[in-house]
C-alpha positions in Angstrom: -9.4 -5.5 -29.2 -10.7 -4.4 -32.9 -8.7 -1.2 -32.0 -5.1 -2.4 -31.6 -4.0 -2.8 -35.2 -5.1 1.1 -35.4 -3.5 2.2 -32.2 -0.4 0.5 -33.6 -0.3 2.5 -36.5 -0.7 5.5 -35.1 1.7 4.8 -32.0 4.7 3.8 -34.5 4.6 7.4 -35.0 5.8 8.7 -31.6 9.2 7.6 -30.2 10.7 10.8 -28.3 7.9 13.0 -28.1 4.3 13.3 -26.6 1.3 12.8 -29.1 0.0 15.2 -31.4 -3.7 16.5 -30.8 -4.0 14.6 -34.0 -2.6 11.4 -33.6 -4.8 11.2 -30.5 -7.9 12.3 -32.6 -6.9 9.3 -34.7 -6.9 7.2 -32.0 -10.6 8.2 -30.6 -11.8 7.2 -34.3 -10.0 4.3 -34.5 -12.0 2.9 -31.0 -9.0 2.9 -28.4 -11.0 3.7 -25.3 -11.7 7.2 -23.9 -9.6 6.7 -20.8 -6.6 5.1 -22.3 -6.6 8.0 -25.0 -6.9 10.2 -21.9 -4.0 9.1 -20.2 -2.1 9.4 -23.0 -3.0 12.6 -23.6 -2.3 13.9 -19.9 0.6 11.8 -18.7 1.8 10.1 -22.5 4.9 11.4 -23.4 7.4 9.3 -24.8 9.8 10.8 -22.5 8.1 13.1 -20.2 10.6 14.3 -17.7 12.4 10.6 -17.9 9.4 10.0 -15.5 7.0 8.4 -18.2 7.3 6.6 -21.4 4.5 5.7 -24.3 5.9 2.0 -25.1 5.7 -0.5 -28.2 3.0 -2.9 -26.5 4.6 -5.7 -29.0 7.6 -5.2 -27.0 6.1 -5.5 -23.4 3.8 -8.7 -24.1 6.4 -11.3 -22.7 6.3 -8.7 -19.8 2.7 -9.3 -19.0 2.9 -13.0 -19.6 5.8 -13.4 -16.8 3.3 -11.7 -14.8 0.5 -14.4 -15.5 -1.2 -11.8 -17.5 -3.3 -12.8 -20.9 -1.5 -10.3 -22.9 -4.1 -10.9 -25.8 -6.6 -9.4 -23.7 -5.0 -6.1 -22.9 -1.7 -4.0 -24.3 0.8 -2.0 -22.5 1.0 1.4 -23.9 2.5 3.4 -20.9 5.1 2.8 -18.1 6.5 4.6 -15.4 10.0 5.2 -14.5 9.7 2.9 -11.7 8.4 0.2 -13.7 5.0 0.2 -13.5 2.9 -0.9 -16.8 -0.1 0.5 -17.7 -2.5 -1.9 -20.0 -5.8 -0.9 -22.2 -8.1 -3.1 -21.8 -12.2 -3.4 -23.6 -14.9 -2.1 -21.8 -12.7 1.1 -21.0 -10.5 -0.1 -18.5 -7.3 0.2 -17.8 -4.8 -2.6 -16.0 -2.4 -1.0 -13.1 0.4 -3.4 -12.7 2.7 -2.1 -9.9 6.0 -4.5 -10.5 7.7 -3.0 -7.4 5.3 -4.4 -4.6 3.6 -6.9 -7.2 0.4 -5.6 -7.3 -2.2 -5.2 -10.3 -5.7 -3.4 -10.1 -8.5 -2.7 -12.9 -9.7 0.6 -12.8 -11.5 2.9 -15.4 -13.1 6.0 -15.5 -11.5 9.1 -13.1 -9.8 6.3 -10.8 -7.3 5.5 -13.5 -5.3 9.0 -13.4 -5.4 8.7 -9.8 -3.5 5.2 -10.1 -0.9 7.3 -12.2 -0.9 9.9 -10.1 0.0 8.0 -7.2 3.0 6.4 -8.8 4.2 9.8 -10.0 4.2 11.0 -6.2 6.8 7.9 -5.6 8.6 8.8 -8.3 8.4 12.4 -7.5 9.9 11.5 -4.0 12.5 8.7 -5.4 14.1 10.9 -8.1 13.7 14.8 -6.6 14.0 14.3 -2.8 16.3 11.3 -2.8 18.4 13.0 -5.9 18.2 9.5 -8.1 19.2 9.7 -11.6 16.7 9.8 -13.8 16.3 6.9 -16.2 17.2 6.6 -20.0 14.3 4.8 -21.9 15.7 1.6 -21.7 16.2 1.7 -18.0 14.2 2.3 -14.8 14.4 2.9 -11.2 14.5 -0.2 -8.8 14.1 -0.2 -5.5 17.1 -2.2 -3.6 15.6 -4.7 -1.0 12.3 -4.8 -3.2 9.6 -2.6 -1.9 7.3 -5.8 -1.4 9.6 -6.3 1.5 10.9 -3.0 2.5 7.2 -2.2 3.0 8.0 2.0 2.7 10.5 3.9 0.5 12.5 5.0 3.0 14.1 1.6 4.1 14.8 1.6 0.1 18.0 2.6 -1.7 17.5 3.4 -5.5 19.5 2.1 -8.4 19.3 2.6 -12.3 19.4 -0.8 -13.9 18.0 -2.4 -17.3 14.2 -2.2 -17.7 13.7 -5.5 -19.4 15.9 -7.5 -17.2 14.7 -5.7 -13.7 11.5 -6.4 -14.8 11.8 -9.6 -15.6 13.5 -10.4 -12.4 10.7 -8.7 -10.4 8.3 -11.0 -11.9 10.7 -14.1 -11.3 10.8 -12.9 -7.9 6.7 -13.1 -6.9 7.0 -16.1 -9.4 4.4 -14.5 -11.5 2.1 -14.0 -9.1 0.2 -10.5 -8.8 -1.8 -9.4 -5.7 -5.1 -8.1 -7.7 -8.6 -7.1 -7.8 -11.0 -9.3 -10.0 -11.0 -8.2 -13.4 -7.2 -8.9 -13.8 -7.2 -11.1 -17.2 -5.3 -14.1 -16.2 -3.0 -16.0 -18.6 -4.2 -19.6 -18.4 -1.5 -22.5 -18.1 -0.7 -24.7 -21.0 -1.5 -28.3 -21.3 0.2 -30.4 -19.0 2.0 -27.1 -17.4 1.7 -26.8 -13.5 0.9 -24.1 -11.5 3.6 -22.3 -10.4 4.3 -22.4 -6.3 6.1 -21.3 -3.4 9.8 -22.7 -2.8 9.7 -24.0 0.4 11.9 -22.8 3.0 14.7 -24.9 4.0 14.8 -22.7 7.3 12.0 -23.8 9.8 11.9 -20.3 11.0 11.0 -18.7 7.3 8.2 -20.5 7.5 7.1 -19.7 11.1 5.3 -16.5 9.7 2.6 -18.2 7.8 2.1 -21.2 10.4 -1.0 -20.2 12.8 -0.3 -20.2 16.4 -1.7 -19.4 19.8 -1.1 -15.5 20.5 -2.6 -12.3 21.6 -5.8 -10.7 20.1 -6.8 -7.3 21.3 -10.4 -6.7 22.0 -10.7 -3.3 20.1 -10.8 -4.1 16.4 -9.1 -1.1 15.3 -5.9 -1.3 18.0 -5.4 -4.8 16.7 -5.3 -3.6 13.4 -3.0 -0.8 14.2 -0.5 -3.5 16.0 -0.9 -5.1 12.9 0.2 -2.5 10.2 2.8 -1.7 13.0 4.0 -5.2 13.1 3.8 -5.3 8.9 6.0 -1.9 8.9 8.7 -3.2 11.1 9.0 -6.2 9.1 7.7 -8.3 12.6 4.6 -9.7 10.7 4.9 -11.9 7.2 2.7 -10.0 4.4 1.7 -13.5 3.6 -0.2 -14.1 6.5 -2.4 -10.9 6.2 -2.5 -11.4 2.4 -4.2 -15.1 3.4 -6.4 -13.4 5.7 -7.7 -10.7 3.8 -7.3 -11.9 -0.1 -10.2 -13.9 0.3 -12.6 -11.0 1.1 -11.2 -8.9 -2.1 -11.9 -11.8 -4.3 -16.0 -12.1 -3.8 -16.0 -8.6 -5.8 -19.5 -7.2 -5.7 -20.9 -9.7 -3.3 -19.9 -7.3 -0.7 -20.5 -3.3 -0.4 -17.7 -1.3 0.8 -18.8 -1.5 4.7 -19.5 -5.2 4.5 -15.8 -5.8 3.2 -14.3 -3.3 5.7 -16.3 -4.7 8.5 -15.3 -8.4 7.2 -11.7 -7.5 6.9 -11.6 -5.9 10.5 -13.2 -8.9 11.8 -10.7 -11.3 9.9 -7.9 -9.2 11.3 -9.3 -9.6 14.7 -9.0 -13.2 15.0 -5.6 -13.3 13.7 -3.4 -14.4 17.2 -0.5 -12.6 17.3 2.7 -14.5 18.8 3.7 -12.9 22.0 7.3 -13.4 21.2 6.5 -10.6 17.9 4.3 -8.3 19.9 6.9 -7.9 22.6 9.3 -6.4 19.8 7.2 -3.9 18.7 8.2 -0.6 20.2 6.3 1.9 18.4 2.8 2.2 17.4 0.8 4.7 15.2 -0.8 5.3 12.1 0.8 3.6 9.1 -0.5 5.1 5.7 1.3 2.6 3.8 -0.4 -0.4 5.4 -3.7 1.4 4.8 -3.1 1.6 1.0 -2.2 -2.3 1.4 -5.1 -3.1 3.9 -7.5 -1.2 1.0 -6.0 -2.9 -1.9 -6.2 -6.4 -0.4 -9.7 -6.4 0.0 -11.0 -3.8 -2.9 -12.1 -0.8 -1.3 -11.2 3.0 -1.6 -11.9 5.3 0.9 -9.7 8.0 0.5 -8.6 8.1 3.8 -12.1 9.1 5.1 -13.5 5.9 6.5 -14.0 5.6 10.5 -12.8 2.0 10.9 -9.6 3.1 12.1 -11.4 5.2 14.9 -9.6 3.8 18.3 -12.4 3.0 21.0 -10.4 1.2 23.7 -6.3 0.2 24.4 -7.4 -2.9 26.9 -4.7 -5.4 26.4 -1.6 -3.1 25.4 0.0 -3.8 28.2 1.1 -6.8 26.2 3.3 -4.4 24.2 6.4 -4.2 26.7 8.8 -2.7 24.6 6.3 -0.1 23.1 8.6 2.9 23.5 6.2 5.5 21.2 2.3 5.8 20.9 1.2 8.0 18.5 -2.7 8.6 18.9 -3.2 11.1 16.2 -4.8 9.7 13.2 -6.5 7.1 15.5 -8.7 8.9 17.8 -11.0 10.7 16.4 -12.8 13.7 17.3 -16.4 12.6 17.3 -15.8 9.1 18.9 -16.2 8.0 22.4 -14.3 9.1 25.3 -10.3 6.8 25.5 -9.9 5.3 28.7 -6.2 5.8 29.2 -6.2 3.7 32.0 -4.4 0.2 30.5 -1.5 2.8 29.9 -0.8 2.4 33.7 2.5 1.7 34.8 3.7 0.9 31.4 7.3 -0.3 32.0 8.9 1.4 28.5 6.6 4.1 27.5 8.8 7.5 26.5 6.7 9.2 24.1 2.7 9.7 23.6 1.1 11.8 21.3 -2.8 12.5 22.0 -5.0 12.5 19.4 -8.0 14.9 18.8 -10.5 12.7 20.1 -12.0 12.9 23.9 -10.1 11.8 26.3 -11.8 10.0 30.0 -8.8 11.0 31.5 -4.8 11.3 31.4 -4.3 10.6 35.6 -3.2 7.3 34.6 -0.2 8.1 32.6 1.5 9.9 36.0 2.0 6.2 36.8 4.6 6.0 33.8 8.2 6.5 35.1 9.8 6.3 31.6 7.3 9.0 30.1 9.5 11.7 28.5 7.2 13.6 26.2 3.4 14.0 26.0 2.3 15.5 22.7 -1.0 17.8 22.9 -2.4 18.7 19.3 -2.8 21.9 18.3 -6.3 23.4 19.0 -6.7 20.8 21.5 -6.8 22.0 25.6 -4.8 20.5 27.7 -6.6 18.0 29.8 -7.6 19.7 32.6 -6.9 16.6 34.9 -3.4 17.0 34.0 -0.8 16.1 36.9 1.3 18.5 37.9 4.3 16.6 37.3 3.4 15.7 33.7 3.2 19.6 32.7 6.7 20.1 32.2 6.3 17.2 29.5 3.6 18.3 27.5 4.6 20.1 23.9 2.2 21.1 21.4 2.4 19.0 17.8 0.4 18.9 14.5 -3.0 17.2 14.9 -1.7 14.6 12.3 1.2 12.5 12.2 
């Protein structure tokens, strides 16, 4: 990176303020990639409302090394109050390292600001809605338990801690292993240095999630996907199981196009046996945005929520979810898909709430056989099914068309 020294010369001028137009121009003239300069111009205040900080790359090389990233092939120029690192690479690319989730992505062009914006969305939620105290320059906001364990922000508590100590702790939790797309410059192990391996658990139960066992498979791949997503969200299915199934697809890079990756991923998950002792504990089934992001990151695609792979076409086998109390079909049933048959829900022993989607329904008569049903949601703008049994009419409520 021939422009690194020139970047440091300009960078040393700024500590607690934004870069000036002259400094940004000097970076461009020094050959600093346009996407890096663009991010610094848009987000790169030394202390931007205590959300983002420009940083000295020389002070962050050890952090990259702790995550197994080759710090000689990229340098950190900005970080967020959540501890996310943004590093410049050759070929106008940006390495985005999410320390809270242990995920890294190499992005370029217009995609890079999107990753910063996603991080900003999380920050705004934590610092504004949750009222977390903003960190000082030497601090960061961390999540307890780690987001990689809790899965969603709502289950995490926030705490302001020392940035360097917490960043190193997060790297140690992951044993320096990032989940990443192709393109992340990996640090080579020193001669004679063994590769890090996960610690063996003394408790056999801790290893059971990664063990291949006989279990339930749902015929509809979208239903299998949503069951996996909700098991993951509720902490009933280990992240390692999903990663093992999907990461090889993402590692194939450009060998597959986006549609082929999605198809391969759905097929891989459809072959994943779900232990009945786990599925029997699932009490709700709905679209999980956090899982969609996790799923697409693992396989290396970014659909922006527009893909139709989430279109649910069959509920066959759903009786296996014996403790299911809430079924939300919004975002699962698309308007142009085939009619969804609700017959598999007949006489379900536990369902209390059903939210219909915007897709066509074959019949709702079978819902009258669910003695536990208390609420039937119908999206605004969708007609109440004409064959709705009279006994269900008092249970109907109007709801938004998305969850």
